[in-house]
C-alpha positions in Angstrom: 0.0 0.0 0.0 1.3 3.4 -1.0 0.7 6.4 1.4 -0.4 9.5 -0.5 -0.8 12.8 1.4 -4.0 14.6 0.3 -4.9 18.3 1.1 -8.4 19.5 0.7 -8.4 23.0 -0.8 -12.0 23.4 0.4 -13.2 25.9 -2.2 -16.7 24.5 -1.9 -16.5 22.7 1.4 -17.3 19.5 -0.5 -13.9 18.4 -1.9 -13.7 14.7 -1.6 -10.7 12.4 -1.0 -10.2 10.0 -3.9 -11.8 6.6 -3.3 -11.6 3.1 -4.9 -15.0 2.0 -6.0 -14.3 -1.7 -5.5 -11.5 -3.7 -3.7 -10.0 -4.7 -7.0 -10.1 -1.3 -8.6 -6.7 -0.1 -10.0 -7.8 3.6 -10.2 -9.1 5.8 -7.4 -12.1 8.0 -8.5 -11.5 11.8 -8.6 -14.5 14.0 -7.8 -15.6 17.3 -9.2 -15.4 20.2 -6.7 -17.8 22.9 -8.1 -19.8 25.8 -6.8 -22.4 25.3 -9.5 -23.2 22.8 -12.2 -20.8 22.7 -15.2 -22.4 22.2 -18.6 -20.0 20.9 -21.3 -21.3 21.4 -24.8 -20.4 19.0 -27.6 -16.8 19.6 -28.7 -16.1 21.9 -25.8 -12.9 21.6 -23.7 -13.1 22.4 -19.9 -11.0 22.2 -16.8 -12.8 20.4 -14.0 -11.4 21.2 -10.5 -11.2 18.5 -7.9 -10.5 20.7 -4.8 -7.6 18.6 -3.8 -3.8 18.6 -4.0 -1.5 15.7 -3.2 2.1 14.8 -2.3 3.7 11.7 -3.7 6.3 9.9 -1.6 9.2 10.8 -3.9 10.5 11.3 -7.5 10.2 7.5 -8.1 6.4 7.8 -8.3 3.9 9.4 -10.6 0.1 9.7 -10.5 -1.7 9.2 -13.8 -5.2 10.5 -14.5 -7.4 8.6 -16.9 -11.0 9.0 -18.2 -13.7 6.9 -16.5 -14.8 4.3 -19.0 -18.5 4.7 -18.1 -18.5 8.5 -18.8 -16.5 7.9 -22.0 -18.7 5.2 -23.4 -22.1 6.7 -22.3 -21.5 10.4 -22.6 -18.4 10.9 -24.7 -16.4 12.6 -21.9 -12.7 12.1 -22.5 -9.5 13.7 -21.3 -8.3 16.4 -23.7 -4.7 15.6 -23.0 -5.2 11.8 -23.2 -3.6 11.0 -19.8 -2.9 13.5 -17.1 0.6 13.3 -15.5 1.0 14.5 -11.9 4.7 14.8 -11.2 6.1 14.2 -7.7 7.1 17.8 -7.2 3.7 19.3 -8.2 1.7 20.6 -5.2 -1.1 22.5 -7.0 -4.8 21.5 -7.4 -5.5 18.4 -9.4 -7.6 19.5 -12.3 -9.1 17.2 -15.0 -8.7 18.5 -18.6 -11.8 17.2 -20.3 -13.5 17.3 -23.7 -17.0 16.4 -24.7 -16.8 14.1 -27.7 -20.5 13.2 -27.6 -23.5 14.6 -29.4 -25.2 16.2 -26.4 -24.3 18.5 -23.5 -22.9 16.8 -20.4 -23.8 18.2 -17.0 -21.2 17.8 -14.2 -22.3 18.4 -10.7 -20.4 18.9 -7.5 -19.3 15.5 -6.2 -19.6 13.7 -9.5 -16.9 11.1 -10.3 -15.1 12.6 -13.2 -11.8 10.6 -13.7 -9.6 8.0 -12.1 -6.1 8.2 -10.8 -3.5 5.5 -10.8 -0.1 5.4 -9.1 3.0 3.8 -10.6 6.8 4.0 -10.6 8.5 6.7 -12.7 12.0 6.4 -13.9 14.2 9.2 -15.1 16.4 8.2 -17.9 20.0 9.0 -18.8 20.0 9.8 -22.5 23.1 8.5 -24.4 23.5 9.7 -28.0 24.8 6.8 -30.2 25.6 6.3 -33.9 23.7 3.0 -34.2 20.9 1.1 -32.3 20.7 -2.6 -31.9 18.9 -4.7 -34.6 15.6 -6.4 -33.9 13.3 -8.6 -36.0 10.7 -5.7 -36.2 13.3 -3.1 -37.1 11.7 0.2 -38.1 8.2 -1.2 -38.8 5.4 0.6 -37.1 1.9 1.8 -37.4 0.3 -1.6 -38.1 3.4 -3.3 -39.5 2.8 -6.4 -37.4 -0.6 -7.0 -38.9 -4.1 -7.4 -37.4 -4.2 -11.1 -36.9 
């Protein structure tokens, strides 16, 4: 178990600590912290505040923010940046960058589950410039080069 320090920023008084929906859930739910309902029109990008900040245990950890599959499949709510990356030295409010890819407006209310956050190891690399890279069977093949079946 990883201990994560959470600070409620208490803009609404209703900021919620992330929670796991089930014992086997990999991602902890993040909740909207709003003073009033947020309406996201089709194609619109918004920033949804969570009302919390966190402290990771060190530079070897990262928090990753992903869309919730139910909101994505039923409403078309996706993350506009694909995956949110929360670095170990960031202490600001966690905000969820979202886009409505659906056909209808989406209403987000205070306390709604809007995204999920996973924790994993992060490695910083040492970049070594070389003249040649090692050969592999795949080589430079990409973008479907291995086929569909």
